BALOBA-1460 file (C-alpha; in Angstrom, 3 decimals):
// residues 171
<rec num="1" residu="m" x="75.922" y="116.121" z="117.712"/>
<rec num="2" residu="n" x="72.189" y="115.835" z="117.449"/>
<rec num="3" residu="k" x="69.999" y="112.644" z="117.555"/>
<rec num="4" residu="k" x="69.659" y="112.336" z="113.779"/>
<rec num="5" residu="q" x="73.479" y="112.707" z="113.356"/>
<rec num="6" residu="l" x="74.133" y="109.926" z="116.013"/>
<rec num="7" residu="i" x="71.831" y="107.515" z="114.227"/>
<rec num="8" residu="v" x="73.440" y="108.288" z="110.845"/>
<rec num="9" residu="m" x="76.895" y="107.707" z="112.410"/>
<rec num="10" residu="w" x="75.962" y="104.364" z="113.924"/>
<rec num="11" residu="v" x="74.220" y="103.156" z="110.802"/>
<rec num="12" residu="g" x="77.348" y="103.990" z="108.864"/>
<rec num="13" residu="i" x="79.590" y="102.126" z="111.258"/>
<rec num="14" residu="a" x="77.412" y="99.149" z="111.300"/>
<rec num="15" residu="i" x="77.493" y="99.041" z="107.460"/>
<rec num="16" residu="v" x="81.345" y="99.107" z="107.404"/>
<rec num="17" residu="v" x="81.602" y="96.430" z="110.021"/>
<rec num="18" residu="l" x="79.210" y="94.183" z="108.027"/>
<rec num="19" residu="m" x="81.226" y="94.804" z="104.853"/>
<rec num="20" residu="c" x="84.398" y="93.825" z="106.643"/>
<rec num="21" residu="l" x="82.736" y="90.601" z="107.967"/>
<rec num="22" residu="f" x="81.623" y="89.631" z="104.441"/>
<rec num="23" residu="p" x="84.518" y="90.951" z="102.292"/>
<rec num="24" residu="p" x="84.912" y="90.452" z="98.517"/>
<rec num="25" residu="w" x="87.105" y="87.552" z="97.462"/>
<rec num="26" residu="m" x="89.421" y="87.027" z="94.540"/>
<rec num="27" residu="g" x="90.524" y="83.731" z="93.006"/>
<rec num="28" residu="k" x="93.460" y="83.460" z="90.598"/>
<rec num="29" residu="s" x="92.482" y="86.607" z="88.661"/>
<rec num="30" residu="k" x="88.708" y="86.566" z="88.875"/>
<rec num="31" residu="f" x="86.195" y="88.055" z="91.413"/>
<rec num="32" residu="e" x="84.614" y="85.196" z="93.361"/>
<rec num="33" residu="g" x="81.878" y="87.039" z="95.272"/>
<rec num="34" residu="y" x="81.343" y="87.814" z="98.902"/>
<rec num="35" residu="a" x="81.725" y="85.345" z="101.844"/>
<rec num="36" residu="l" x="82.240" y="85.326" z="105.630"/>
<rec num="37" residu="l" x="85.681" y="86.591" z="106.651"/>
<rec num="38" residu="f" x="86.446" y="83.539" z="108.653"/>
<rec num="39" residu="s" x="85.633" y="80.918" z="106.059"/>
<rec num="40" residu="g" x="86.047" y="82.529" z="102.661"/>
<rec num="41" residu="p" x="84.418" y="81.289" z="99.413"/>
<rec num="42" residu="s" x="83.564" y="77.600" z="99.034"/>
<rec num="43" residu="s" x="85.870" y="75.472" z="96.832"/>
<rec num="44" residu="d" x="82.844" y="74.809" z="94.571"/>
<rec num="45" residu="s" x="82.594" y="78.523" z="93.689"/>
<rec num="46" residu="l" x="86.128" y="78.647" z="92.585"/>
<rec num="47" residu="g" x="85.337" y="76.665" z="89.384"/>
<rec num="48" residu="g" x="87.209" y="73.880" z="87.697"/>
<rec num="49" residu="g" x="90.112" y="76.149" z="86.415"/>
<rec num="50" residu="y" x="91.001" y="77.442" z="89.772"/>
<rec num="51" residu="r" x="91.502" y="74.386" z="91.900"/>
<rec num="52" residu="g" x="94.488" y="74.637" z="94.289"/>
<rec num="53" residu="v" x="94.275" y="78.513" z="94.180"/>
<rec num="54" residu="q" x="94.108" y="80.180" z="97.610"/>
<rec num="55" residu="p" x="91.380" y="82.748" z="97.493"/>
<rec num="56" residu="r" x="92.290" y="86.069" z="98.928"/>
<rec num="57" residu="i" x="90.394" y="89.187" z="100.097"/>
<rec num="58" residu="d" x="90.144" y="91.733" z="97.349"/>
<rec num="59" residu="f" x="91.292" y="94.770" z="99.204"/>
<rec num="60" residu="t" x="90.766" y="97.119" z="96.340"/>
<rec num="61" residu="r" x="87.071" y="96.502" z="96.251"/>
<rec num="62" residu="i" x="86.560" y="96.672" z="99.998"/>
<rec num="63" residu="i" x="88.475" y="99.903" z="100.338"/>
<rec num="64" residu="m" x="86.379" y="101.457" z="97.554"/>
<rec num="65" residu="q" x="83.162" y="100.180" z="99.255"/>
<rec num="66" residu="c" x="84.162" y="101.647" z="102.636"/>
<rec num="67" residu="a" x="85.070" y="104.893" z="100.975"/>
<rec num="68" residu="i" x="81.610" y="105.123" z="99.352"/>
<rec num="69" residu="v" x="79.932" y="104.440" z="102.804"/>
<rec num="70" residu="c" x="82.119" y="106.845" z="104.687"/>
<rec num="71" residu="l" x="81.610" y="109.547" z="102.097"/>
<rec num="72" residu="i" x="77.784" y="109.228" z="102.191"/>
<rec num="73" residu="t" x="77.751" y="108.920" z="105.995"/>
<rec num="74" residu="g" x="80.049" y="112.077" z="106.193"/>
<rec num="75" residu="a" x="77.852" y="114.017" z="103.814"/>
<rec num="76" residu="l" x="74.770" y="113.045" z="105.781"/>
<rec num="77" residu="l" x="76.373" y="114.158" z="109.063"/>
<rec num="78" residu="y" x="77.384" y="117.496" z="107.456"/>
<rec num="79" residu="t" x="73.970" y="118.029" z="105.746"/>
<rec num="80" residu="l" x="72.146" y="117.422" z="108.950"/>
<rec num="81" residu="n" x="74.118" y="120.410" z="110.269"/>
<rec num="82" residu="n" x="73.475" y="124.040" z="109.137"/>
<rec num="83" residu="m" x="73.695" y="124.299" z="105.381"/>
<rec num="84" residu="n" x="71.503" y="126.287" z="102.920"/>
<rec num="85" residu="r" x="69.590" y="124.498" z="100.269"/>
<rec num="86" residu="k" x="71.952" y="125.384" z="97.372"/>
<rec num="87" residu="q" x="74.992" y="123.986" z="99.342"/>
<rec num="88" residu="k" x="73.070" y="120.785" z="100.046"/>
<rec num="89" residu="i" x="72.257" y="120.311" z="96.359"/>
<rec num="90" residu="v" x="75.885" y="120.942" z="95.355"/>
<rec num="91" residu="l" x="77.159" y="118.562" z="98.061"/>
<rec num="92" residu="w" x="74.833" y="115.700" z="96.970"/>
<rec num="93" residu="i" x="75.670" y="116.165" z="93.228"/>
<rec num="94" residu="g" x="79.423" y="115.989" z="94.134"/>
<rec num="95" residu="i" x="78.808" y="112.835" z="96.267"/>
<rec num="96" residu="g" x="76.791" y="111.337" z="93.350"/>
<rec num="97" residu="v" x="79.603" y="111.867" z="90.953"/>
<rec num="98" residu="i" x="82.276" y="110.383" z="93.222"/>
<rec num="99" residu="v" x="79.928" y="107.315" z="94.074"/>
<rec num="100" residu="l" x="79.428" y="106.885" z="90.202"/>
<rec num="101" residu="m" x="83.317" y="106.997" z="89.882"/>
<rec num="102" residu="c" x="83.651" y="104.407" z="92.668"/>
<rec num="103" residu="l" x="81.077" y="102.216" z="91.009"/>
<rec num="104" residu="f" x="82.780" y="102.473" z="87.600"/>
<rec num="105" residu="p" x="86.460" y="102.804" z="88.391"/>
<rec num="106" residu="p" x="89.299" y="103.028" z="85.734"/>
<rec num="107" residu="w" x="90.917" y="99.523" z="85.216"/>
<rec num="108" residu="l" x="94.438" y="98.505" z="84.085"/>
<rec num="109" residu="a" x="95.610" y="95.078" z="82.935"/>
<rec num="110" residu="g" x="98.810" y="93.304" z="81.877"/>
<rec num="111" residu="d" x="102.281" y="93.877" z="82.927"/>
<rec num="112" residu="e" x="102.567" y="97.216" z="81.344"/>
<rec num="113" residu="g" x="99.447" y="98.407" z="82.930"/>
<rec num="114" residu="e" x="97.385" y="99.029" z="79.765"/>
<rec num="115" residu="f" x="94.261" y="101.161" z="80.330"/>
<rec num="116" residu="e" x="91.146" y="98.953" z="79.924"/>
<rec num="117" residu="g" x="88.475" y="101.606" z="80.427"/>
<rec num="118" residu="y" x="85.730" y="102.063" z="83.047"/>
<rec num="119" residu="t" x="83.599" y="99.104" z="84.029"/>
<rec num="120" residu="l" x="81.444" y="98.134" z="86.967"/>
<rec num="121" residu="l" x="83.469" y="97.687" z="90.205"/>
<rec num="122" residu="f" x="81.904" y="94.306" z="91.056"/>
<rec num="123" residu="s" x="82.620" y="92.625" z="87.744"/>
<rec num="124" residu="g" x="85.897" y="94.113" z="86.403"/>
<rec num="125" residu="p" x="86.786" y="94.466" z="82.770"/>
<rec num="126" residu="l" x="85.811" y="91.792" z="80.296"/>
<rec num="127" residu="n" x="87.623" y="90.460" z="77.261"/>
<rec num="128" residu="g" x="86.146" y="90.589" z="73.697"/>
<rec num="129" residu="t" x="84.305" y="87.287" z="74.145"/>
<rec num="130" residu="g" x="82.422" y="88.418" z="77.197"/>
<rec num="131" residu="g" x="84.622" y="86.606" z="79.791"/>
<rec num="132" residu="y" x="86.801" y="88.087" z="82.315"/>
<rec num="133" residu="l" x="90.293" y="89.345" z="81.469"/>
<rec num="134" residu="n" x="93.029" y="86.899" z="82.618"/>
<rec num="135" residu="d" x="95.710" y="89.583" z="82.559"/>
<rec num="136" residu="s" x="95.190" y="90.382" z="86.319"/>
<rec num="137" residu="p" x="93.059" y="93.447" z="86.041"/>
<rec num="138" residu="r" x="93.407" y="95.993" z="88.751"/>
<rec num="139" residu="i" x="92.034" y="99.465" z="89.439"/>
<rec num="140" residu="d" x="94.008" y="102.485" z="88.290"/>
<rec num="141" residu="f" x="94.262" y="104.164" z="91.641"/>
<rec num="142" residu="t" x="96.408" y="107.125" z="90.270"/>
<rec num="143" residu="r" x="93.745" y="108.055" z="87.720"/>
<rec num="144" residu="f" x="90.970" y="107.344" z="90.236"/>
<rec num="145" residu="m" x="92.483" y="109.555" z="92.946"/>
<rec num="146" residu="m" x="93.018" y="112.427" z="90.452"/>
<rec num="147" residu="q" x="89.458" y="112.163" z="89.447"/>
<rec num="148" residu="c" x="88.282" y="112.282" z="93.008"/>
<rec num="149" residu="a" x="90.530" y="115.216" z="93.940"/>
<rec num="150" residu="i" x="89.229" y="117.278" z="90.996"/>
<rec num="151" residu="v" x="85.540" y="116.604" z="91.890"/>
<rec num="152" residu="g" x="86.248" y="117.254" z="95.566"/>
<rec num="153" residu="l" x="88.010" y="120.531" z="94.888"/>
<rec num="154" residu="i" x="85.282" y="121.764" z="92.606"/>
<rec num="155" residu="t" x="82.528" y="120.692" z="95.079"/>
<rec num="156" residu="g" x="84.400" y="122.285" z="97.917"/>
<rec num="157" residu="a" x="84.873" y="125.569" z="96.032"/>
<rec num="158" residu="l" x="81.182" y="125.635" z="95.053"/>
<rec num="159" residu="l" x="80.178" y="125.020" z="98.706"/>
<rec num="160" residu="y" x="82.404" y="127.930" z="99.852"/>
<rec num="161" residu="t" x="81.087" y="130.292" z="97.193"/>
<rec num="162" residu="l" x="77.419" y="129.480" z="98.043"/>
<rec num="163" residu="i" x="77.732" y="130.565" z="101.697"/>
<rec num="164" residu="s" x="74.990" y="133.231" z="101.994"/>
<rec num="165" residu="k" x="75.531" y="136.498" z="103.839"/>
<rec num="166" residu="t" x="73.334" y="135.415" z="106.646"/>
<rec num="167" residu="d" x="75.419" y="132.262" z="107.045"/>
<rec num="168" residu="e" x="78.559" y="134.462" z="107.349"/>
<rec num="169" residu="q" x="76.898" y="136.708" z="110.053"/>
<rec num="170" residu="k" x="75.941" y="133.622" z="112.147"/>
<rec num="171" residu="q" x="79.538" y="132.446" z="112.396"/>
């Protein structure tokens, strides 16, 4: 590992540690923001309709956030190695698509898991009046993982096909 790769690795680790120290919190069915792991959100931030509700860490959001950071860190580590220009472009386009999918994941709501569309990860789906859905919205991980797998396979196949003859002779 060269010096630039070590710096990237430690910065990625530091970001993940900070995200774990200040995780996202959920109230009854609403995103409450970010707060220190050991104290949680203040009772004032929970609003009048959420008194007596114990806030909990929103593991869906923190896993998505950590996945984005790990993906970008891994791509940077790989890019700082020996890749030709075309491979770097394809890799960053693939990462960009996956990051956008993480920022705008598919959402489900209700007991039957009705598809609510794609909305920003930090806000969740809204109802028709501009308020948050009260039907316990959650990320559709099945659909999300299928999308990531498809983008990952296409990106990997393009990276493989873009190996130049000189790259093959080096190995």
